[in-house]
PDB file with one MODEL, atoms N, CA, C and O in Angstrom:
MODEL        1
ATOM      1  N   MET A   1     236.772  44.705 215.956  1.00  0.00           N
ATOM      2  CA  MET A   1     235.974  45.461 215.022  1.00  0.00           C
ATOM      3  C   MET A   1     234.514  45.040 215.159  1.00  0.00           C
ATOM      4  O   MET A   1     234.217  43.849 215.248  1.00  0.00           O
ATOM      5  N   ALA A   2     233.615  46.000 215.175  1.00  0.00           N
ATOM      6  CA  ALA A   2     232.187  45.719 215.317  1.00  0.00           C
ATOM      7  C   ALA A   2     231.466  45.980 214.001  1.00  0.00           C
ATOM      8  O   ALA A   2     231.844  46.850 213.216  1.00  0.00           O
ATOM      9  N   VAL A   3     230.429  45.205 213.795  1.00  0.00           N
ATOM     10  CA  VAL A   3     229.546  45.408 212.652  1.00  0.00           C
ATOM     11  C   VAL A   3     228.150  45.612 213.196  1.00  0.00           C
ATOM     12  O   VAL A   3     227.674  44.837 214.026  1.00  0.00           O
ATOM     13  N   ILE A   4     227.494  46.663 212.721  1.00  0.00           N
ATOM     14  CA  ILE A   4     226.143  46.986 213.157  1.00  0.00           C
ATOM     15  C   ILE A   4     225.171  46.606 212.049  1.00  0.00           C
ATOM     16  O   ILE A   4     225.386  46.935 210.883  1.00  0.00           O
ATOM     17  N   LYS A   5     224.113  45.918 212.419  1.00  0.00           N
ATOM     18  CA  LYS A   5     223.053  45.585 211.467  1.00  0.00           C
ATOM     19  C   LYS A   5     221.833  46.416 211.822  1.00  0.00           C
ATOM     20  O   LYS A   5     221.613  46.733 212.991  1.00  0.00           O
ATOM     21  N   THR A   6     221.037  46.770 210.818  1.00  0.00           N
ATOM     22  CA  THR A   6     219.809  47.512 211.065  1.00  0.00           C
ATOM     23  C   THR A   6     218.632  46.775 210.449  1.00  0.00           C
ATOM     24  O   THR A   6     218.763  46.095 209.432  1.00  0.00           O
ATOM     25  N   ILE A   7     217.479  46.926 211.088  1.00  0.00           N
ATOM     26  CA  ILE A   7     216.229  46.439 210.525  1.00  0.00           C
ATOM     27  C   ILE A   7     215.187  47.543 210.692  1.00  0.00           C
ATOM     28  O   ILE A   7     215.215  48.298 211.664  1.00  0.00           O
ATOM     29  N   ASP A   8     214.287  47.625 209.748  1.00  0.00           N
ATOM     30  CA  ASP A   8     213.189  48.588 209.825  1.00  0.00           C
ATOM     31  C   ASP A   8     211.918  47.864 210.216  1.00  0.00           C
ATOM     32  O   ASP A   8     211.617  46.789 209.699  1.00  0.00           O
ATOM     33  N   LEU A   9     211.173  48.462 211.136  1.00  0.00           N
ATOM     34  CA  LEU A   9     209.900  47.912 211.598  1.00  0.00           C
ATOM     35  C   LEU A   9     208.884  49.044 211.677  1.00  0.00           C
ATOM     36  O   LEU A   9     209.252  50.215 211.779  1.00  0.00           O
ATOM     37  N   VAL A  10     207.614  48.690 211.631  1.00  0.00           N
ATOM     38  CA  VAL A  10     206.539  49.656 211.865  1.00  0.00           C
ATOM     39  C   VAL A  10     205.727  49.137 213.044  1.00  0.00           C
ATOM     40  O   VAL A  10     205.089  48.088 212.962  1.00  0.00           O
ATOM     41  N   GLY A  11     205.762  49.893 214.147  1.00  0.00           N
ATOM     42  CA  GLY A  11     204.953  49.565 215.311  1.00  0.00           C
ATOM     43  C   GLY A  11     203.571  50.157 215.148  1.00  0.00           C
ATOM     44  O   GLY A  11     203.398  51.211 214.536  1.00  0.00           O
ATOM     45  N   VAL A  12     202.586  49.465 215.702  1.00  0.00           N
ATOM     46  CA  VAL A  12     201.194  49.893 215.600  1.00  0.00           C
ATOM     47  C   VAL A  12     200.603  49.969 217.007  1.00  0.00           C
ATOM     48  O   VAL A  12     200.826  49.088 217.837  1.00  0.00           O
ATOM     49  N   SER A  13     199.846  51.036 217.259  1.00  0.00           N
ATOM     50  CA  SER A  13     199.220  51.216 218.571  1.00  0.00           C
ATOM     51  C   SER A  13     197.901  51.965 218.431  1.00  0.00           C
ATOM     52  O   SER A  13     197.737  52.800 217.541  1.00  0.00           O
ATOM     53  N   ALA A  14     196.986  51.662 219.301  1.00  0.00           N
ATOM     54  CA  ALA A  14     195.734  52.424 219.379  1.00  0.00           C
ATOM     55  C   ALA A  14     195.895  53.621 220.312  1.00  0.00           C
ATOM     56  O   ALA A  14     194.994  54.454 220.412  1.00  0.00           O
ATOM     57  N   GLU A  15     197.044  53.713 220.999  1.00  0.00           N
ATOM     58  CA  GLU A  15     197.265  54.730 222.025  1.00  0.00           C
ATOM     59  C   GLU A  15     197.996  55.982 221.526  1.00  0.00           C
ATOM     60  O   GLU A  15     197.489  57.097 221.645  1.00  0.00           O
ATOM     61  N   SER A  16     199.216  55.774 220.955  1.00  0.00           N
ATOM     62  CA  SER A  16     200.064  56.918 220.588  1.00  0.00           C
ATOM     63  C   SER A  16     201.206  56.468 219.694  1.00  0.00           C
ATOM     64  O   SER A  16     201.458  55.275 219.532  1.00  0.00           O
ATOM     65  N   TRP A  17     201.901  57.461 219.111  1.00  0.00           N
ATOM     66  CA  TRP A  17     203.086  57.151 218.314  1.00  0.00           C
ATOM     67  C   TRP A  17     204.199  56.608 219.203  1.00  0.00           C
ATOM     68  O   TRP A  17     204.940  55.716 218.792  1.00  0.00           O
ATOM     69  N   THR A  18     204.321  57.132 220.406  1.00  0.00           N
ATOM     70  CA  THR A  18     205.337  56.635 221.339  1.00  0.00           C
ATOM     71  C   THR A  18     205.093  55.178 221.670  1.00  0.00           C
ATOM     72  O   THR A  18     206.024  54.373 221.669  1.00  0.00           O
ATOM     73  N   ASP A  19     203.854  54.835 221.951  1.00  0.00           N
ATOM     74  CA  ASP A  19     203.519  53.446 222.255  1.00  0.00           C
ATOM     75  C   ASP A  19     203.787  52.549 221.051  1.00  0.00           C
ATOM     76  O   ASP A  19     204.240  51.417 221.217  1.00  0.00           O
ATOM     77  N   ALA A  20     203.519  53.033 219.856  1.00  0.00           N
ATOM     78  CA  ALA A  20     203.800  52.249 218.651  1.00  0.00           C
ATOM     79  C   ALA A  20     205.298  51.963 218.524  1.00  0.00           C
ATOM     80  O   ALA A  20     205.689  50.855 218.158  1.00  0.00           O
ATOM     81  N   ALA A  21     206.134  52.959 218.824  1.00  0.00           N
ATOM     82  CA  ALA A  21     207.588  52.762 218.793  1.00  0.00           C
ATOM     83  C   ALA A  21     208.002  51.738 219.850  1.00  0.00           C
ATOM     84  O   ALA A  21     208.841  50.876 219.588  1.00  0.00           O
ATOM     85  N   GLU A  22     207.421  51.832 221.024  1.00  0.00           N
ATOM     86  CA  GLU A  22     207.730  50.884 222.095  1.00  0.00           C
ATOM     87  C   GLU A  22     207.288  49.469 221.725  1.00  0.00           C
ATOM     88  O   GLU A  22     207.959  48.500 222.081  1.00  0.00           O
ATOM     89  N   GLN A  23     206.169  49.341 221.015  1.00  0.00           N
ATOM     90  CA  GLN A  23     205.700  48.024 220.563  1.00  0.00           C
ATOM     91  C   GLN A  23     206.701  47.406 219.585  1.00  0.00           C
ATOM     92  O   GLN A  23     207.008  46.217 219.672  1.00  0.00           O
ATOM     93  N   ALA A  24     207.206  48.218 218.655  1.00  0.00           N
ATOM     94  CA  ALA A  24     208.197  47.728 217.687  1.00  0.00           C
ATOM     95  C   ALA A  24     209.462  47.267 218.407  1.00  0.00           C
ATOM     96  O   ALA A  24     210.000  46.203 218.101  1.00  0.00           O
ATOM     97  N   LEU A  25     209.937  48.064 219.362  1.00  0.00           N
ATOM     98  CA  LEU A  25     211.139  47.701 220.114  1.00  0.00           C
ATOM     99  C   LEU A  25     210.913  46.436 220.938  1.00  0.00           C
ATOM    100  O   LEU A  25     211.783  45.567 220.987  1.00  0.00           O
ATOM    101  N   ALA A  26     209.770  46.326 221.573  1.00  0.00           N
ATOM    102  CA  ALA A  26     209.461  45.139 222.386  1.00  0.00           C
ATOM    103  C   ALA A  26     209.442  43.882 221.523  1.00  0.00           C
ATOM    104  O   ALA A  26     209.961  42.841 221.925  1.00  0.00           O
ATOM    105  N   GLU A  27     208.850  43.978 220.350  1.00  0.00           N
ATOM    106  CA  GLU A  27     208.792  42.817 219.454  1.00  0.00           C
ATOM    107  C   GLU A  27     210.191  42.426 218.981  1.00  0.00           C
ATOM    108  O   GLU A  27     210.529  41.242 218.962  1.00  0.00           O
ATOM    109  N   ALA A  28     211.002  43.404 218.600  1.00  0.00           N
ATOM    110  CA  ALA A  28     212.373  43.121 218.153  1.00  0.00           C
ATOM    111  C   ALA A  28     213.191  42.505 219.285  1.00  0.00           C
ATOM    112  O   ALA A  28     214.002  41.608 219.049  1.00  0.00           O
ATOM    113  N   SER A  29     212.985  42.977 220.497  1.00  0.00           N
ATOM    114  CA  SER A  29     213.754  42.497 221.653  1.00  0.00           C
ATOM    115  C   SER A  29     213.482  41.035 221.974  1.00  0.00           C
ATOM    116  O   SER A  29     214.279  40.400 222.665  1.00  0.00           O
ATOM    117  N   ARG A  30     212.385  40.495 221.493  1.00  0.00           N
ATOM    118  CA  ARG A  30     212.072  39.083 221.752  1.00  0.00           C
ATOM    119  C   ARG A  30     213.034  38.137 221.037  1.00  0.00           C
ATOM    120  O   ARG A  30     213.292  37.031 221.512  1.00  0.00           O
ATOM    121  N   THR A  31     213.564  38.572 219.897  1.00  0.00           N
ATOM    122  CA  THR A  31     214.410  37.665 219.108  1.00  0.00           C
ATOM    123  C   THR A  31     215.799  38.221 218.786  1.00  0.00           C
ATOM    124  O   THR A  31     216.640  37.493 218.258  1.00  0.00           O
ATOM    125  N   ILE A  32     216.051  39.476 219.090  1.00  0.00           N
ATOM    126  CA  ILE A  32     217.332  40.096 218.754  1.00  0.00           C
ATOM    127  C   ILE A  32     218.061  40.497 220.029  1.00  0.00           C
ATOM    128  O   ILE A  32     217.504  41.174 220.893  1.00  0.00           O
ATOM    129  N   ARG A  33     219.320  40.066 220.131  1.00  0.00           N
ATOM    130  CA  ARG A  33     220.159  40.464 221.268  1.00  0.00           C
ATOM    131  C   ARG A  33     221.031  41.642 220.855  1.00  0.00           C
ATOM    132  O   ARG A  33     221.313  41.826 219.671  1.00  0.00           O
ATOM    133  N   GLY A  34     221.450  42.424 221.813  1.00  0.00           N
ATOM    134  CA  GLY A  34     222.421  43.478 221.567  1.00  0.00           C
ATOM    135  C   GLY A  34     221.871  44.731 220.916  1.00  0.00           C
ATOM    136  O   GLY A  34     222.624  45.483 220.297  1.00  0.00           O
ATOM    137  N   ILE A  35     220.565  44.974 221.044  1.00  0.00           N
ATOM    138  CA  ILE A  35     219.999  46.218 220.503  1.00  0.00           C
ATOM    139  C   ILE A  35     220.586  47.373 221.292  1.00  0.00           C
ATOM    140  O   ILE A  35     220.568  47.360 222.523  1.00  0.00           O
ATOM    141  N   HIS A  36     221.112  48.382 220.587  1.00  0.00           N
ATOM    142  CA  HIS A  36     221.711  49.504 221.306  1.00  0.00           C
ATOM    143  C   HIS A  36     221.184  50.858 220.849  1.00  0.00           C
ATOM    144  O   HIS A  36     221.504  51.876 221.462  1.00  0.00           O
ATOM    145  N   ALA A  37     220.379  50.894 219.779  1.00  0.00           N
ATOM    146  CA  ALA A  37     219.843  52.181 219.328  1.00  0.00           C
ATOM    147  C   ALA A  37     218.601  51.955 218.478  1.00  0.00           C
ATOM    148  O   ALA A  37     218.402  50.893 217.889  1.00  0.00           O
ATOM    149  N   MET A  38     217.771  52.999 218.439  1.00  0.00           N
ATOM    150  CA  MET A  38     216.583  52.965 217.606  1.00  0.00           C
ATOM    151  C   MET A  38     216.331  54.382 217.108  1.00  0.00           C
ATOM    152  O   MET A  38     216.290  55.325 217.898  1.00  0.00           O
ATOM    153  N   ASP A  39     216.163  54.529 215.803  1.00  0.00           N
ATOM    154  CA  ASP A  39     215.831  55.815 215.197  1.00  0.00           C
ATOM    155  C   ASP A  39     214.354  55.803 214.811  1.00  0.00           C
ATOM    156  O   ASP A  39     213.857  54.821 214.259  1.00  0.00           O
ATOM    157  N   VAL A  40     213.665  56.891 215.103  1.00  0.00           N
ATOM    158  CA  VAL A  40     212.301  57.051 214.630  1.00  0.00           C
ATOM    159  C   VAL A  40     212.378  57.740 213.277  1.00  0.00           C
ATOM    160  O   VAL A  40     212.825  58.882 213.181  1.00  0.00           O
ATOM    161  N   LEU A  41     211.940  57.043 212.229  1.00  0.00           N
ATOM    162  CA  LEU A  41     212.064  57.550 210.870  1.00  0.00           C
ATOM    163  C   LEU A  41     210.828  58.310 210.410  1.00  0.00           C
ATOM    164  O   LEU A  41     210.930  59.290 209.672  1.00  0.00           O
ATOM    165  N   GLU A  42     209.658  57.850 210.852  1.00  0.00           N
ATOM    166  CA  GLU A  42     208.424  58.439 210.328  1.00  0.00           C
ATOM    167  C   GLU A  42     207.262  58.055 211.233  1.00  0.00           C
ATOM    168  O   GLU A  42     207.255  56.982 211.836  1.00  0.00           O
ATOM    169  N   THR A  43     206.290  58.940 211.317  1.00  0.00           N
ATOM    170  CA  THR A  43     205.041  58.614 212.003  1.00  0.00           C
ATOM    171  C   THR A  43     203.885  58.858 211.043  1.00  0.00           C
ATOM    172  O   THR A  43     203.934  59.740 210.186  1.00  0.00           O
ATOM    173  N   SER A  44     202.855  58.056 211.214  1.00  0.00           N
ATOM    174  CA  SER A  44     201.644  58.222 210.411  1.00  0.00           C
ATOM    175  C   SER A  44     200.485  57.632 211.204  1.00  0.00           C
ATOM    176  O   SER A  44     200.666  57.155 212.324  1.00  0.00           O
ATOM    177  N   CYS A  45     199.308  57.667 210.620  1.00  0.00           N
ATOM    178  CA  CYS A  45     198.153  57.103 211.320  1.00  0.00           C
ATOM    179  C   CYS A  45     197.112  56.626 210.327  1.00  0.00           C
ATOM    180  O   CYS A  45     197.082  57.060 209.175  1.00  0.00           O
ATOM    181  N   ASN A  46     196.264  55.728 210.791  1.00  0.00           N
ATOM    182  CA  ASN A  46     195.108  55.279 210.031  1.00  0.00           C
ATOM    183  C   ASN A  46     193.890  55.982 210.601  1.00  0.00           C
ATOM    184  O   ASN A  46     193.745  56.106 211.817  1.00  0.00           O
ATOM    185  N   VAL A  47     193.020  56.439 209.722  1.00  0.00           N
ATOM    186  CA  VAL A  47     191.860  57.238 210.112  1.00  0.00           C
ATOM    187  C   VAL A  47     190.578  56.542 209.663  1.00  0.00           C
ATOM    188  O   VAL A  47     190.521  55.963 208.578  1.00  0.00           O
ATOM    189  N   ASP A  48     189.556  56.608 210.507  1.00  0.00           N
ATOM    190  CA  ASP A  48     188.238  56.086 210.156  1.00  0.00           C
ATOM    191  C   ASP A  48     187.187  57.064 210.652  1.00  0.00           C
ATOM    192  O   ASP A  48     187.168  57.413 211.832  1.00  0.00           O
ATOM    193  N   ASN A  49     186.332  57.499 209.774  1.00  0.00           N
ATOM    194  CA  ASN A  49     185.270  58.464 210.117  1.00  0.00           C
ATOM    195  C   ASN A  49     185.819  59.723 210.786  1.00  0.00           C
ATOM    196  O   ASN A  49     185.232  60.236 211.739  1.00  0.00           O
ATOM    197  N   GLY A  50     186.945  60.215 210.279  1.00  0.00           N
ATOM    198  CA  GLY A  50     187.508  61.454 210.791  1.00  0.00           C
ATOM    199  C   GLY A  50     188.228  61.344 212.121  1.00  0.00           C
ATOM    200  O   GLY A  50     188.555  62.363 212.729  1.00  0.00           O
ATOM    201  N   LYS A  51     188.484  60.111 212.591  1.00  0.00           N
ATOM    202  CA  LYS A  51     189.183  59.918 213.862  1.00  0.00           C
ATOM    203  C   LYS A  51     190.359  58.976 213.668  1.00  0.00           C
ATOM    204  O   LYS A  51     190.304  58.045 212.865  1.00  0.00           O
ATOM    205  N   ILE A  52     191.417  59.234 214.414  1.00  0.00           N
ATOM    206  CA  ILE A  52     192.590  58.354 214.369  1.00  0.00           C
ATOM    207  C   ILE A  52     192.223  57.037 215.050  1.00  0.00           C
ATOM    208  O   ILE A  52     191.752  57.016 216.187  1.00  0.00           O
ATOM    209  N   VAL A  53     192.451  55.944 214.327  1.00  0.00           N
ATOM    210  CA  VAL A  53     192.156  54.625 214.892  1.00  0.00           C
ATOM    211  C   VAL A  53     193.424  53.821 215.182  1.00  0.00           C
ATOM    212  O   VAL A  53     193.404  52.918 216.018  1.00  0.00           O
ATOM    213  N   GLU A  54     194.524  54.141 214.501  1.00  0.00           N
ATOM    214  CA  GLU A  54     195.809  53.492 214.756  1.00  0.00           C
ATOM    215  C   GLU A  54     196.941  54.473 214.515  1.00  0.00           C
ATOM    216  O   GLU A  54     196.929  55.239 213.551  1.00  0.00           O
ATOM    217  N   TYR A  55     197.916  54.437 215.406  1.00  0.00           N
ATOM    218  CA  TYR A  55     199.139  55.223 215.261  1.00  0.00           C
ATOM    219  C   TYR A  55     200.231  54.287 214.748  1.00  0.00           C
ATOM    220  O   TYR A  55     200.398  53.183 215.266  1.00  0.00           O
ATOM    221  N   LEU A  56     200.969  54.723 213.739  1.00  0.00           N
ATOM    222  CA  LEU A  56     202.032  53.919 213.146  1.00  0.00           C
ATOM    223  C   LEU A  56     203.358  54.663 213.291  1.00  0.00           C
ATOM    224  O   LEU A  56     203.446  55.853 212.988  1.00  0.00           O
ATOM    225  N   THR A  57     204.379  53.960 213.752  1.00  0.00           N
ATOM    226  CA  THR A  57     205.704  54.550 213.885  1.00  0.00           C
ATOM    227  C   THR A  57     206.725  53.655 213.191  1.00  0.00           C
ATOM    228  O   THR A  57     206.907  52.497 213.565  1.00  0.00           O
ATOM    229  N   HIS A  58     207.384  54.204 212.180  1.00  0.00           N
ATOM    230  CA  HIS A  58     208.416  53.497 211.416  1.00  0.00           C
ATOM    231  C   HIS A  58     209.740  53.735 212.129  1.00  0.00           C
ATOM    232  O   HIS A  58     210.176  54.877 212.276  1.00  0.00           O
ATOM    233  N   VAL A  59     210.377  52.659 212.569  1.00  0.00           N
ATOM    234  CA  VAL A  59     211.637  52.772 213.314  1.00  0.00           C
ATOM    235  C   VAL A  59     212.724  51.944 212.645  1.00  0.00           C
ATOM    236  O   VAL A  59     212.445  50.995 211.912  1.00  0.00           O
ATOM    237  N   ARG A  60     213.971  52.326 212.913  1.00  0.00           N
ATOM    238  CA  ARG A  60     215.136  51.548 212.484  1.00  0.00           C
ATOM    239  C   ARG A  60     215.876  51.120 213.745  1.00  0.00           C
ATOM    240  O   ARG A  60     216.349  51.956 214.514  1.00  0.00           O
ATOM    241  N   ILE A  61     215.971  49.812 213.946  1.00  0.00           N
ATOM    242  CA  ILE A  61     216.626  49.215 215.110  1.00  0.00           C
ATOM    243  C   ILE A  61     218.064  48.879 214.725  1.00  0.00           C
ATOM    244  O   ILE A  61     218.312  48.340 213.646  1.00  0.00           O
ATOM    245  N   GLN A  62     219.012  49.201 215.608  1.00  0.00           N
ATOM    246  CA  GLN A  62     220.433  48.901 215.362  1.00  0.00           C
ATOM    247  C   GLN A  62     220.927  47.924 216.423  1.00  0.00           C
ATOM    248  O   GLN A  62     220.649  48.078 217.613  1.00  0.00           O
ATOM    249  N   PHE A  63     221.663  46.919 215.966  1.00  0.00           N
ATOM    250  CA  PHE A  63     222.243  45.946 216.902  1.00  0.00           C
ATOM    251  C   PHE A  63     223.565  45.421 216.354  1.00  0.00           C
ATOM    252  O   PHE A  63     223.799  45.411 215.146  1.00  0.00           O
ATOM    253  N   ARG A  64     224.410  44.990 217.264  1.00  0.00           N
ATOM    254  CA  ARG A  64     225.731  44.480 216.883  1.00  0.00           C
ATOM    255  C   ARG A  64     225.621  43.022 216.440  1.00  0.00           C
ATOM    256  O   ARG A  64     224.888  42.228 217.030  1.00  0.00           O
ATOM    257  N   ILE A  65     226.365  42.693 215.388  1.00  0.00           N
ATOM    258  CA  ILE A  65     226.468  41.293 214.941  1.00  0.00           C
ATOM    259  C   ILE A  65     227.402  40.565 215.890  1.00  0.00           C
ATOM    260  O   ILE A  65     228.515  41.023 216.147  1.00  0.00           O
ATOM    261  N   GLU A  66     226.949  39.429 216.411  1.00  0.00           N
ATOM    262  CA  GLU A  66     227.795  38.631 217.294  1.00  0.00           C
ATOM    263  C   GLU A  66     228.588  37.637 216.479  1.00  0.00           C
ATOM    264  O   GLU A  66     228.086  37.065 215.512  1.00  0.00           O
ATOM    265  N   ARG A  67     229.813  37.439 216.872  1.00  0.00           N
ATOM    266  CA  ARG A  67     230.681  36.479 216.156  1.00  0.00           C
ATOM    267  C   ARG A  67     230.803  35.214 216.947  1.00  0.00           C
ATOM    268  O   ARG A  67     231.487  34.283 216.521  1.00  0.00           O
TER     269      ARG A  67
ENDMDL
END
């Protein structure tokens, strides 16, 4: 029997929402083994003087609990 755990993260990028999602996954991969899925829950951005300065991507990472 498997148990799946999830964590929510927000990746940040100056490039794109895709890059922000990849940043979140890369950071999670440094300390979590067995990641097998990631859902993109929401995208947003920070704006300064009418221009996007940061892209934010809220993701949910799924991984199996090891016994």
